[in-house]
C-alpha positions as CSV (number, residue, x, y, z in Angstrom):
1,M,126.3,69.7,95.9
2,L,129.9,67.9,97.3
3,E,130.0,64.5,95.9
4,L,131.5,62.2,98.7
5,I,129.1,59.0,98.4
6,N,130.4,56.5,95.9
7,S,129.1,54.7,93.7
8,K,128.4,51.5,96.0
9,R,126.2,54.2,98.7
10,M,124.0,55.5,96.3
11,S,121.0,54.2,98.6
12,I,121.4,56.7,100.6
13,S,121.7,59.7,98.2
14,I,118.7,61.4,99.6
15,L,120.3,61.6,103.2
16,A,123.8,63.1,101.1
17,G,121.5,65.7,99.5
18,F,120.6,66.7,102.9
19,L,123.5,66.7,104.8
20,L,126.4,67.8,102.8
21,F,125.8,70.9,101.5
22,I,127.9,73.1,103.8
23,A,131.2,73.2,103.3
24,P,133.5,72.0,106.1
25,A,135.3,75.7,107.5
26,F,138.5,75.4,109.4
27,D,139.1,79.1,111.0
28,Q,136.8,79.5,113.7
29,E,137.9,79.5,117.5
30,P,136.7,76.8,119.6
31,L,133.4,76.8,121.1
32,A,133.5,74.5,124.0
33,A,135.6,74.6,126.9
34,E,137.7,71.4,126.0
35,R,139.0,70.6,122.2
36,K,138.4,67.4,121.5
37,S,139.5,65.5,118.5
38,A,137.8,64.2,115.6
39,F,138.4,60.7,116.7
40,T,137.2,61.5,120.7
41,I,134.1,63.4,119.4
42,L,132.9,60.2,117.0
43,H,133.6,57.9,120.1
44,E,130.9,60.1,122.2
45,V,128.8,60.1,119.6
46,L,128.8,56.0,118.8
47,Q,128.7,55.4,122.4
48,A,125.2,57.6,122.8
49,F,123.2,56.1,119.5
50,Y,125.2,52.8,118.8
51,P,125.8,51.6,122.3
52,E,125.8,48.3,121.1
53,I,129.0,48.3,119.3
54,F,130.4,48.1,122.7
55,G,131.3,45.6,124.8
56,K,131.9,43.1,122.1
57,D,135.3,43.2,121.2
58,W,134.6,44.5,117.4
59,Y,137.0,46.4,116.0
60,V,137.1,49.8,114.1
61,A,139.2,50.6,111.1
62,F,139.6,54.4,109.9
63,S,140.7,55.5,106.8
64,T,141.9,58.9,106.1
65,G,144.8,61.0,104.3
66,Q,146.3,64.7,103.7
67,G,148.7,66.8,102.0
68,V,151.9,66.0,102.5
69,D,152.9,69.2,103.6
70,H,150.1,69.4,106.0
71,D,151.5,70.7,109.5
72,P,151.5,68.9,111.6
73,W,151.3,65.1,111.0
74,G,149.2,63.2,113.6
75,E,146.0,65.8,113.0
76,T,143.0,65.0,111.2
77,G,139.6,66.3,111.2
78,G,138.3,63.5,108.7
79,F,138.4,60.1,108.3
80,Q,136.0,56.8,107.1
81,F,135.6,54.6,109.7
82,K,134.3,50.7,109.8
83,V,133.1,48.6,112.6
84,S,133.2,44.9,112.0
85,R,133.4,41.7,113.9
86,F,136.9,41.0,113.4
87,G,140.7,43.3,112.8
88,P,142.8,42.4,110.0
89,G,145.4,39.3,110.7
90,V,142.9,37.7,113.3
91,S,143.9,34.1,113.1
92,W,141.0,31.6,114.4
93,N,141.8,28.2,115.8
94,P,140.3,25.5,113.4
95,T,138.0,23.4,114.1
96,S,136.2,20.4,112.6
97,D,132.9,19.0,111.9
98,S,133.0,15.8,115.2
99,K,130.7,13.9,112.7
100,T,132.2,14.6,109.1
101,G,135.3,15.5,110.2
102,R,135.3,18.5,107.9
103,M,137.0,21.7,108.5
104,I,134.0,24.4,109.8
105,P,134.7,27.4,108.2
106,P,135.6,30.8,110.3
107,P,132.5,33.0,111.3
108,E,132.2,36.2,108.3
109,N,133.7,39.1,109.8
110,S,130.8,41.2,109.3
111,T,130.7,45.1,109.0
112,F,127.8,46.1,111.3
113,L,128.5,50.0,111.0
114,E,130.6,52.7,108.6
115,G,130.4,56.0,107.6
116,S,132.6,59.3,107.2
117,F,132.9,62.1,109.9
118,W,134.5,65.6,109.7
119,A,135.2,68.5,112.6
120,D,137.1,71.6,112.1
121,K,140.4,72.4,113.9
122,S,138.4,73.6,116.8
123,G,136.3,70.5,117.3
124,R,133.1,71.5,116.1
125,V,131.1,68.8,114.3
126,I,130.7,69.1,110.6
127,R,129.2,66.3,109.2
128,L,128.7,62.7,110.1
129,I,127.3,59.9,107.5
130,L,126.1,56.7,109.1
131,E,125.1,53.6,107.6
132,G,125.0,49.8,107.7
133,D,123.2,46.8,109.5
134,L,122.9,49.0,112.6
135,A,121.6,51.8,110.6
136,H,119.0,49.7,108.6
137,S,120.6,50.6,105.6
138,K,119.4,47.6,103.5
139,Q,115.6,48.2,105.0
140,N,115.3,52.0,104.0
141,K,117.1,51.4,100.5
142,V,114.3,48.5,100.2
143,I,111.4,50.5,101.1
144,R,112.5,53.7,99.0
145,E,112.7,51.9,96.5
146,L,109.8,50.5,96.6
147,A,107.9,53.5,97.2
148,Q,110.3,54.8,93.9
149,S,108.9,51.8,91.4
150,H,105.1,52.8,93.2
151,P,105.1,56.5,91.6
152,E,101.1,56.6,91.6
153,W,101.0,55.4,95.4
154,S,100.2,58.9,97.6
155,E,102.6,59.4,101.0
156,D,99.7,57.5,103.4
157,E,100.3,54.8,100.6
158,A,104.0,55.2,100.3
159,V,103.8,55.4,104.6
160,R,101.4,52.2,104.9
161,A,104.4,49.9,103.3
162,L,106.7,51.8,105.5
163,K,105.0,50.7,108.8
164,E,104.0,47.3,107.3
165,A,108.1,46.9,106.9
166,G,108.0,47.2,110.2
167,A,109.4,50.8,110.7
168,R,108.3,52.0,114.5
169,Y,108.1,56.0,113.5
170,G,106.2,57.1,110.5
171,P,104.4,60.3,110.6
172,S,102.1,59.3,112.7
173,E,104.4,58.9,115.3
174,K,106.0,61.9,116.2
175,E,105.9,62.4,119.9
176,Q,107.3,58.7,120.5
177,F,110.2,59.6,117.8
178,L,111.2,62.4,119.4
179,Q,110.8,60.9,122.8
180,A,113.3,58.0,121.3
181,I,115.9,60.0,119.7
182,H,117.7,61.8,122.9
183,L,119.5,64.6,121.6
184,E,120.3,65.4,125.1
185,K,123.5,62.9,124.7
186,L,125.2,65.2,122.0
187,T,125.4,67.7,124.8
188,S,129.3,67.2,125.4
189,V,130.1,67.7,121.5
190,L,127.1,69.6,119.9
191,G,126.3,72.1,123.1
192,D,123.2,72.3,124.6
193,L,120.7,71.7,122.2
194,K,117.0,73.3,121.6
195,I,114.9,71.7,118.6
196,R,113.6,73.9,116.3
197,L,112.2,71.7,113.7
198,V,111.0,67.9,113.5
199,E,109.8,65.8,109.9
200,F,109.1,63.5,108.5
201,Q,110.5,63.7,104.9
202,G,108.0,61.3,102.7
203,L,107.7,61.8,99.3
204,S,108.4,65.3,96.9
205,P,104.8,66.5,95.3
206,D,106.0,66.1,92.0
207,H,106.8,62.5,92.0
208,V,110.1,63.1,89.4
209,G,113.7,61.5,90.4
210,S,114.6,60.6,93.5
211,F,111.3,61.4,95.2
212,A,111.0,59.4,98.1
213,S,113.0,60.3,100.6
214,L,110.9,58.1,104.2
215,F,113.0,59.3,107.0
216,W,113.1,62.1,109.9
217,V,114.9,65.4,109.8
218,V,115.5,67.1,113.4
219,Q,116.7,70.8,113.4
220,A,118.3,72.0,116.3
221,E,120.4,75.0,118.0
222,G,122.9,74.0,120.1
223,R,124.7,76.3,123.0
224,F,127.7,75.9,124.3
225,P,129.0,77.8,127.7
226,D,131.1,80.2,126.3
227,G,127.5,81.8,125.0
228,S,127.7,81.0,121.0
229,H,125.8,79.0,119.2
230,C,125.4,76.9,115.7
231,A,122.8,75.0,114.3
232,Y,122.6,71.8,113.4
233,G,120.6,69.4,110.8
234,F,120.0,65.8,111.7
235,S,118.6,62.5,110.2
236,F,117.1,59.3,111.7
237,E,115.7,56.5,109.8
238,P,111.8,55.5,110.9
239,F,112.6,51.6,111.5
240,D,114.7,52.1,114.9
241,G,114.8,55.7,115.0
242,K,118.9,55.1,114.4
243,L,120.8,58.5,113.6
244,M,122.2,58.3,110.0
245,G,123.3,62.2,109.7
246,V,124.5,64.9,111.5
247,S,125.6,68.5,109.6
248,L,126.2,71.7,110.3
249,I,123.9,73.9,108.8
250,T,125.7,77.6,109.5
251,D,129.5,77.9,109.1
252,K,129.3,80.5,111.6
253,T,128.4,81.1,115.3
254,F,126.3,83.8,116.6
255,P,126.1,86.2,119.5
256,S,124.7,85.2,122.4
257,E,120.5,86.0,122.5
258,K,119.9,89.1,125.7
């Protein structure tokens, strides 16, 4: 298991366990007709699943690194990112309350969405993890911790608590969930996707360790114009069906079916 989530992100450890078991492969030939940079791919994914971050003059910051001897500099397949209200160095005109004369502090520089992304040299997505307010990370953490604190609960009781907390998509709303996620929006980066598996991850039977998952898992096969295809795993949170992660399941392509 790759340890890619630090201590302040332990609230998504179950999700990370699902997404991060595949090591990146960098020797594949391009799968799509047009090679895209990691930044372009992430931009398209966020436009498809988090369109609300655009058109508001918000700021996105990237953090990445590589070996000094990596050639060429300027090409990167992996990075962390953070979408916030303001960029660094932004200044505000000071304002004061008309009645008291006291200075009004500037608005909080909220972080709405953050995560990590990795693609190989061909532009194929290896993994993506998303968290933050728009991904309902706090609500997801609270409901999982609540279920964890009640090991005597059945899965039905945990799902009832999830629904009472405001989740739209429990296991009984599978069809509504499928209608809401729109995987076809990822055709340009993951190929023509055909869903192979849809499951709601509830409680593990033994109720030992981190036994409460409470999110949706989707597996799909992406087919590209050249006939190659790859399998991907997706995770979605249950409150609004927001995308939380994508991971390559296989590290090789397959010949097209006859």
